[in-house]
N, C-alpha and C positions, 0 to 999 in steps of 0.2 A: 172671452172671445171663442167663437166656434172654430174648431180645428178639423172636424170631420164632416164632410157634406151630408153624411147619413144622419147627422144629428140636427140638421136644419129642418125647420117647420115647412118651408115653402120650396127652397132650392132643390131639395131632394126629389120633389115631385115634378120638376120641370124636365121634360124629356125632349121637347121640340120647341122651336120658337113660338108657335101658335099658343102654347100653354100660357105664355105671359099675357096674352090678350084676354084671358078669362079671369084675371085677378082683379080684386077690388082695390081701391085707392090705398087703404091702410096696409094691405098685403104687399103693395109695391114698396112701401117704405121698409117693411120688415125684410123683404127680399134684397133690397139694396144693401142693407147692413149685413145680411148673411153673405152676400157676394164679397163685400169688402173683407169680412172676417176670414173667409176661405183664401182669398188672394194673399192677404198679409201672412196667414199661417203657412201657405205653400212657399211663398217667395222667401220668407225668413228661414225656412228649412233648406232650400235648395238654390236660392238666388233667382234673379230674373228682373223683369221690367215692372217695377212696383208703382212709382208715382204716376206714370201715364195711364195705367190701367185703373187705378183708383179714381182718377179724375174724370173718367167717362162712364161711370156706373149708371147714373141717371140717364145720360144721353143714350146709352145702349138700351136701357129699358124702354125709353121713349120710342126709339127706332123699332124695336121688336113689337111694341104695342101698336104702332102706326102702320107698319109695313108687313106684308105677308111673305116671309122668306122662303116659303114653298114655291112662290112665283117670282117675287121681286128680287132684284140683285142688289147686294150690299158689298161695297168695296172699301176696306179699311186701308188707309195709307200707312206705310211702314209696318204696322202691325204691333208696335210696342204696346198699344192700348187695347188689345183684343182679348184679354183674359176673361172679362165678363162675357164676351161673345162666345168663347169656348164653353164656359160654364152653362150657358143657356141653350146650347145646341147639341145636347146629348153626350157631352164629354165630362160631366161632373164626376162620374165614377172613376175616370182615369186622370183627373186633374193632378193627382199626387205624383204622376209620372212626368209632369211638365219639364221639358228641357233635359230629360235624362235619357240614357241609352235605351232605345226601343220604345220610348214614351212619346207623349205629345210634343209637337214642335212649339217653340216659343212664339211663332208667327202663324198667321193664317196660311193654310196649304190646301190646294184643291184636292189633293190625293187623300187628305185626312178627313174631310167632311164635305157633304154636298152643300152645306151652308157656307163654306169658305169659297166664295165665288171667284176669287182671284188670289193667287199666291203673292205675298209681298215680303219685304225685309229691308229693302232700300227705300228711301223717301221719295215722295213727290210723283208717284206713278198713278194714283187713284183716279184722278180726273180723266187722264188719257184713256185708261182702261175702261172706265165707266162710259165714256163717250163711245168707245168702240162697241160696247154692249148695247147702248141705246140705239146706235145706228143699225146694228144687226137685228134688234127687236123690230124696228120699223120696216126693214127690208123683208122680214119674215111675216109681217102683218100681225104681230103680237101687241099686247097692250099693258104689259107689266111695268112696274116702276124700276128705275135704276138710281141708286144712291151712292155717292162717293163721300167718305168722311176724310177730311184732310186737316192737319194741324197748321197753326199759323207759322210754325217753324218750317214745315215742309213747303208751305206756300211761297217761301222765298226762292225756291229753286226755279230755274228757267223752264224745266219740263212742265211744272205746274201751270206756268203762264202760257206755254204753248198749248196745253190742253184747254185752258180757259178761252184762249183766243179762237181755237177751232170750234169749241162747243158753242160759243156765242155766234159764230158765223153760220154754223149749220142749223142752229135753232132747235135741235132735238130736245124733246122733253126729258129732263133729268134733274136731279137734285144734288147739289154740292153742299155738304154741311161743313162749315169752317169751325173747327174746334179751337177756339182762341183762349189759350192760357198764358200767353206772353212768354212761352218757353218752347224750345225745341228739345235738345238735351241740356244745353246750357242756356243762359239768358239770351233771348233773341237780339239780333243786331240788325242795323240797316234801316233805310228810309221807310220801307213797307211796314216793318215792325212798329216804328214810331207813329205811322199813320193809323194803323189798326188800334193802337193804344190810346188814341185821343179820346178823352171822355167829355162828352157834351152834356153837362148837367142841365136839368130842367130850368133852374133859375137863370142860367146864362141864356138859354134859348128864349125864355120868356122876355128877358130884357132886350135881346137882340131883335125879336119880332116887334116888341113894343116901340123900340127906337126907330126901326124902319117904317113902321106904320105911322108913327108920329111925324117923321120927316116927310113922308109922301103926302100926308094930309095937308101940309102947309103949301103945297104947290097950287097956284091959282087955277081955278076952273076944273082941272082934271085930277087934282090931288085926292079928292074923296073917292073917286072911282078906282084910282090906283091903290089906295089903302085897302079897299074891299078886295081887290084882286090879290094883293099881297097876303092878306089874311086867309083868303080862300086857299092859297097855295103855300101856306106856311110850312107844310111838311117838306116842301122842296128846299127850304132854307136849311132844315135839319139835314137833309140828304147831302146838301152841298158840303157841310162841315163834318160829315161822318164817312166811314168807309164805303157806304152805299154808292157814292159817286164813282168809285173805282170799278166796282163790279157792274154797275149799270153801263159803264163805258164798254164793257165786254159783252153787252147785250144780255146780261143776266138780270132777272128780277131779284132785287135784294130785300131780304127780310131780316130784321134784327137791329141791334144785338139783343139776344134773349138770354135769360138765366139758364145755364146748362145743368143746373142741379134742381130745377123745377120741372119734374117729369110731366105733370098735368099740363102746364103751359106749352111745353115742347110738343106734346101729343096734339094739342089744339092747332098749333102752328103747322105741324106736318100734315094734318088732315086737310087744312086749307091749301097748303102748298101743292098737294096732289091734284088739285083742281086746275092748276096753271099749266097750260100746254106749251111750255117753253123752258129754257134753262133757268133754274132758280138757285140762288145761294142763300142758305140760312146761316146766319152768323150767331154762334153759340158761345157764350162766355163760361169757362169752367176754371176750376182751381186744381192744378196739378198736385196729386197727393191727397186729394180731398178725403177727410175722414180719418186720417192717421197723422197725428200732430208732427212727428219727426219728418215725415215726407212733405207735409205742407210747409214746414219751416225751411227745409233744404231740398227742394225738388230736384236740383241738379245731381246731388249726391245719391238720391233715391231713385233716379231715373232707371238705372240698371245697377243692381247691387248684388253682393254675395250674401252668404248666410249671415243673419243677424238675430238678436234677441228681440222678439216682438214687443215685449213689455217695455223695453227701453229704447229700441232702435239701434243699439250699439252692435258693432260687428262681433260675431263669435270669434273667440280666440282659439287658435290651433297651435299645436306644438310644432316647432320647426326653427329654422335659423333666423327667420324674420328678415330675409334678404330683400333689398330694394328691387323693384320691378325694372325691366328694360325701359319702360315708359318714363319712370322717374330718373333713371340714369341719363336718358336722352335729354330730359328737361334741364337737369342740373348742368350737364356738359354744354348744352346750348348756351346757357347763361354764362358759363365760364369762358367759352370761346368768344361770345359777344362782348365780354368785358375788354377783350384785347383787340377786337375788330369792330369798329363802329359801322361797317358796311353790312354786317349780318342782320337780317330781319327774319321775323317768324310769321308765318301765315297758317291759319287753321280754318277749317270749314265747319264752324259751329261746335267744335269739340276741344276747347282749351284744356279742360280737365282730362278728357280721354286721351289726348295726345301728349300730355305733360308740358304744355306750353303756358299754363297759367302762371308759373313762376317767372317766365320771360315777360309776360304781360305786366306783372307787378314791378319788375326791375327795369324794363325798357318799354314802357307803354307807347312811346312815340315810334317805336320800331316794330310794334305788334299789330297785326290786322286779323280780325275774325270776319270772314266774308259771309258767314251764314252757310246754309246748306247749298253751296254753289261751287262744287269741285271744279267744274270746267272754268268758271271765272277765276278761281284761286290760281290755277296753273297759268292762264294767260296774263293775269294781273302780275304774277311773279315774273313772267317773261318781260313785261314792261319795266319792272323795277331793274331787272338784270341789264337791260339795254342802257341804263343810266349808271352802271357801275356798282349796284348793290348786289348782295349775295343772299337772296331769299331762301329760307328753309321752309319748304312746304311740308308741314307735318300732317299726315293723313293716314288712315287705315288702308292697308293693302287692298281690301275689297272695294273701297270707295274710290280708289284711283282708277278703277275700271271705268268709272263714269266720265273720266277726262282723258281717255286714250288719245283722241284726235289732237287735243291741245298739247299733250306730251310730245307727240310726233311732229306736228306742224308748227306750233308756236315756240317750242323750246328746242328740241333736238335738231330740227332742220336748220335753225339759225345758230346752233351751237352755243346757246346762252348758258350762263353760269347760274342755273337754277338747280337746287338740291332737294331731292325728294326723300323724306324720311318716313318709311312705310312701317308703321306699327301693325301688330297683329299679322305679321307675315307667317304663313303656314296655317296649321290647324288651330282654330280659336276655341273649340270646345262646344259649350252648350248652345250658343247662338246658331250653330249649324250651317247648312249649305249656303245660305245667303251671305254668310259672314266669313267663311274660311278664306284666308289669303293665300291660296295655293296655285294661283295662276300668274303671279307677277314675274317670276323668272321667265316664263314662256312668252308673255306679251311685252316684256321690256328688252330682252337680250338681243333681239333682232333689229333694234332701232339704231341706226348709225349715230355716232358721237356720244352715246350714252354709256357711262361706266356703271356697272351693276355689281353690288357686293353685299355680303351677309356675314355678320360677326359670329364667332363661336362663343363669345362671352361678353361681359360688361366692359372689360378693358379694351377689347377689340372694337366694340361699338364706338367708344370714345375716339379711338385712333381712326376709325373709318369716317367719323364725323369731321375730324381734322383733315383727313385726306380730301373729303368732298369740298370743303371750303378752300383748301389750298389749290385744288385743281381748277383750271380755267376752262370750264365746260360743264355740261349737265351730269349729275350723278344721282344714283338711287341706292339708298342703304335700307335693307330689309331686315327686320328683327322681330322675334316672336312675342306673343302675349305671355305675361307672367314674369317670374324671376329667373335670374341667371344662375351661375354656379358659385358666386361669391368672389369672383376675380376682382382684385383691387384696381380701381380706376385711377389712372395717372393724373396728377394735378395739372400737368401740361402735356396733353396727349400729342404725340408726334405722328405726322402723316405716314401712311404705309406706302411702300413702292407699289404703284398701280400695276396689276397683272402679275403679282408675285405671291405665291402661297407659302405654306410652311409644312414641313414634315413633322408631325406630332410624335410619331413612333416609327422606327425602321423595322424591317422584318426580312424574311427570306422566302416565305412560302406563298404569300398572297398580299394584295394591297387593297385597302379600302380608300376610295377617293370620295370625299364628301365635303359638305359646306354648311355653315350656319349652325342651327340648333342640333344637327345630327353629329357634330364633331365629337363631343364628349361621350355620347352613347357609343360611338364607334370605337373610341379609345378604350372604354370599359369592356366592350365586347372583345377587342383584341387581347386585352390583358387576361380575360377569363379563358380565351381560347388556348392560351399557353398550356393549360391543364389538359387540353385535347391534343397536344403535340403540334400545334400550329403556331408559327411565328409570323404575325401579320403586321404589315406596315399600315399606318394611317396618315393620310395627307389631307390637310385643311386647305382647300382651294382658295378660299376667301373671295375670289372674284369669279363671277359668272361671265362677265365681260369687262375687259379682255381676260381671257383665260391665261393662266400661267403656262403657256404652251411648252416652253423648254423643260420645265419641271415635270409636266404630265408626260411628255414624250420619253423622258428619262425613266419614269416609273414603268411606262409601257415596254421599254426596252429590257427592264429587269424582271418583270413579273408576267407570268403566263395567265394567272388568275387574278381578276380585278372585279371588285364589287363597287358599284356606283350607288350612293345613298343620298337622298334629298327629301325635304318636306315640301314638295311642290308636285304639281301634275307631271307625270312622266312624259306626257306628250309635249314635245318642244321645250322641255325644261333643262335643268343643269346637266343631267346625265346625257341628254340628247346632244348638248353642246360638246361634251367630252368625246362622245362617239363620232360626231361630225369631224372633230379634229383628228381622231385616230384614222378615220376613213381617208380623209384628205392627205394624210401623211403616210398612208399605206402600212400601218403597224398592227392591223387586226389579225393577220394570218397566224394561226396557231394559238390564238388567245381564247380563253374562256371568260366571258364578261357577262355579268348579271346586273340588273338594276332593281333598286327598291325605291318606292316613292308612292305617290297618289295615283291610283288607276284612273282610267277614263270613265269615271262616273261621279255623280255628285255625292259627297260624303255627308251623312246625316249627323245629328247632334249627339254628343256624349262628352265626357270629360276629355281633356287633351291626352291624358294618360291612357284612357280606354281606346281612343282613336288611334294613337300611335301603336298601341299593342295590336289592335285589329288589323292595321295596315302593315304590320311587321317592320316598322321603322324604329322601334325602340331597341334597347340593348339586346334583348333576347331574340328579337326578330333579325337583327343584324348578325348575331351568332349563327342562327339557323341558315341565313343566306350564305354565310361563309362556309359552313359545314357542307351545305349542298353543292356549293361551287367546287369545293376541294375533295368531295367524296368520290 
């Protein structure tokens, strides 16, 4: 397996997309294998989105061979599958920096390359963006092509259908490539997925056509003519029983399905499609993880992976305590609570493995619903369940709840319904970068009436907050970080916490750190080390962003002149802002020296969680510096 792009016979010579068009057929096959080798080598060393990128190598080559990316616009949906695109657009020499601090992004970014025509990271945006580009092209009197590539999983989202609907109505010339591998991150669900997966074999079609023609031929006088007519339009029978009918209804010309690993055929199709002066959808069938047996066998696991041994596909072993992740603690606790309460249900948006709800699915399949990539629907669907006395747990990444903000406000909180949001990946997520950091949830949730917002300091507190949410008659949001905790023992029967009550982790005399969630233990460690500097610092775990533990916070404000507020959220409108608003409202700011640590008003790029926390000064050492500066 090739591990260094410099050792490749063909890839090392590709500097711009047009270079692909100059290759011979046999060179294309060699290039495809070189691309796969480099992707596997890089992802095995540093982690990343493996299976989706392996599945579109030939499709990427066909697109580069058929379209001129110096003029034409290519929009990838989500961007999980764009590694081959990066390798073919002048970034091969930097590909070993993928998803690392200061290196290439794991997703297409307009600021990174002139060939990344639209920045992506969340699903289902490509059709709408491409339509905007197509309309702008026509308004400017230009004539280049616009192509959107979208997966069958992403196509389940409402935004994709809104784009299809408008594109068909406007009739602008554009190409949508449907990359159909019957997967999103996990196995696709829903009626659309079943529809796309229908296989109409040639023998079936031939029997159907033969039977219809035979039946028509028996009709007196006109039967012969009808049979000829039916035979002439036999292809329409096939279209009626295949996905073509759906996209034709949106006024798209449907082409397919075609083999997404046959580059030559795809090139021929794309060349013909460019002649059609209206919206066209090309249905391409691919295999997720193509060319790497472990990924082909388990595409869900290899969708996004950490470091692994390329020869075996097994995860690399690291020294450490082997602690369970917050995600797994959530999943096991949810199952435990559901065993005692039959009204608890679990809802996920196409991510049962990622959110830890796959164990709930196995144990309580009748109470589990995967809605597909449909976060808005997930929230309102949960609201409907809540009106009938159920207690839905909406398990979702913090960054993806942004897509359902209106539903949280209007359909859940306005009606004060018992819907519980469990927000995984709250805070800095690491290598996935700006599109995936969950650093805005405190800010966009804490101002919504009726909603309780909390964040645990460790695994045990997560379990207790889950019990609190299900015990509370109203909406709750529990936000917890990516990765492992500190090893706190999870109670077998977690007890609810008093809502709006925090805990004093450590008392002191010189200053106080007021913090929440993932920053509690680093704050305690910082306070312990500051003893050597002659500072006796109190640490308060607020637990609740809303409602704040007002009496306890005001007591701290009464005792300490120096207060440091620490959070892993945007400073604008976040946890610290809530505490300051309380202090202003109660008139306790006079004579105080108060500082804040958190995420500044800028998008944070990709690096490890440790590197990012260090960079932002919210790790133990950064908190120490903040205290010393405050007390200096």
